Structures are given as C-alpha cells and as structure tokens.
N, C-alpha and C positions, 0 to 999 in steps of 0.2 A: 738763770739762763732761760729755762723753759717758761717760768712764771712771768717774766717780763713781756713775752710776746702776747700773752692773753690780756695784759694790762693795756697794751697799746692798740688793741683791735677796736674797731668801730662796731657798735651794736647793729645787728641785721634786722631790717624791717621785715616781719613775717607776713605782710599783707600780700606780697607777690606782685609782679609786673603783669598787667593784663595784656601787654604786647609780647610777652616772652613766649617762646616755643620750647616745650619739653618733649623729648623723644625717647621712646622705648624701642631700641633698635632690633632688627631682625636677629634671631638667635638668642635674644634675652627673654626671660620669663619673670613676671611679677605677679604676686598674689597679695591681695589685701584691699584696703579702701584708700582711694586717692582723692584728695580735695585739692584741685589745681586751678590756678589762674592762667589766663592766656590760652594758647593753643596746645593741645596734647596730641602728638602724633604717635601712633602705635604701628610698628612694623613687626614686632615680635608677638609674644603671647601674654595676655593679661587675664586674670581671673579675680573677680571681686566687684567692687562698686566704684564708679567714677562720678565725681560731683563737681559742679561749678565751672567746668571748662568753658571758655568763650567759644572755642571750636574744637571738636574732637574729630581727628582724622584717623580712620582705621584703614591702613594701607593694604594693598593687594596681598601681601604676604602675612598679614596679621590675623590673629584669632583672639576674640574677646568673649569671655563667658561671664555674664553678670549684668547688673542693672546700670544704666547710664542716665545721668541728669546733666544736661548741657544747654547752651544757647543754640548751637548748630552742630549737626553731626554729618560727616561725609564718610560713607562706608564703601570701601573698595574690596575688603576682605570678608571674613566670616564673623558674625555676631550671634551669640545665643544668649538672649536676655531682653529685657524691656528697655526701650529708649524713650525718655521724656525730653523733648527739645523745645525751648521757648519759641524759637523762630522757624528753623527748617531742618529737615532730615533729607539727605540725598543718598540714594542707593545707586552706585555706579554699576555698569555692565560687568558681569562676572562676580558680583558680590552676593552674599547670602545673609539673610536676617531671619532668625527664628525667635519671635517674641512680639509683644504688643508695643505699639508706638502711640505717643501723644505728641502732637505738634501743631503749629499754625499752618505750615506748608510742607508738602511731601512731594519729592521728585524721585521717580524711579525710572532708570534707564532700561532699554531693551536688553534682556539677558541677565538681569538681576533676579534673584529669587527672594520672595518675601512670604513667610508663613506666619500668620498672626492676625491680630485685629488692629485697626487704625482709627484713632480719634483725632479729628482735625478741627482747627478753628481756634481763635483767641477767645477766651471766656474770662469775664471778670468774676472774681470770687463771689459766691453767693447768688449768682444770677444764671438763668438758663440762656441758651443760645437764642439770638434774635431770629425771628422768622419773618419773611415778607408778608404783608397784609393779605395777599391773595391766597396764601396757603393756610391761613387760620380758618377754623370752622367753628361755628356756634350752632348747635342743634337744640339747645335748651331754651326754654322760654324765659328763664331768669338771666340776668346779666353775668352772674358768676358761674363758671363751668363746674360741673360735678367733679368729684374726685377721680372717676374713671376717665373723664375727658382730659383732666390735667395730666394724668399719666400717659395717655395716648398722645397728646400733643408734645410732651417732653421727649418721648422716645421715638417719634416719627421723624 
C-alpha cells in the first residue's frame, strides 16, 4: 500500500524554477544556508547565508543576520551582514543595513540607514575598473608607470 505510492511518483527536478517565489513568513525563524532559485521573500527572521536568489526581498518586518549573494536585493527591514548583488541593491525608507556591499547599482531611499562600505561598478574578473582618459596621469618619463603609480591609480 505505502510502497506503491513511491513507485508511481515522478522524479523531481532539483534545478528550481527561476520564476518561483519562496517566502519565510512573519513569525518564522530559519537558521542555516539557503541556495535558492527565483525570488526569496523574508518577512520573518533568518540567520545564515543566502546564495543564488534572482531577487531577495527583505520585508519591513524581517531581520536577516548573515551574508547574502544574489542578483538583486530589496531591503525594507534589517540586515546585519554583507551583501553581494550582481545587479542592484535597494534600501527602502526605514530599512537598516550594517555591513559591506558590492554591487553594480545602489539605491538608497531617504530614511534608510547604511553603516558599512560600498563597492560599485561591474568589473570583469582579472581587470581593474576603467577610468576616463582625462583622469589618468603619467608623471614618469618612461611609458610604464612605476609600482607606486600603479597602486595609486588602482585605488583612486
């Protein structure tokens, strides 16, 4: 009786639907590491690491403690941890973020609190960010900049 049910079940594709929405409701608490496809909306409490979400939404009632790796992040509640977003991070009015961020675009509404450092811009792996020609300086008589000039240009 019970064995026959499992024989008739179709295998589940573990790849995940990138259009799906997963929700951690208000009043729920989850601890651990989440590797998720699609949108992940948090209204409760989460502690751990979040990876691979297309969009992470931290609702106004939510609290997240841990590191986040996503394509887009919309924060309305409280986050303590670092966020790396391939495309955009948005901090809504009344939100709080304590941690460092890395993203291509950053939007912060009036009334949001952000304490940390921000690194912005798309970078190809192994290359330094492009600078306009007007901002580059060469004070050396040789064509190759000295080691000190390389460091100064890369960090300015």
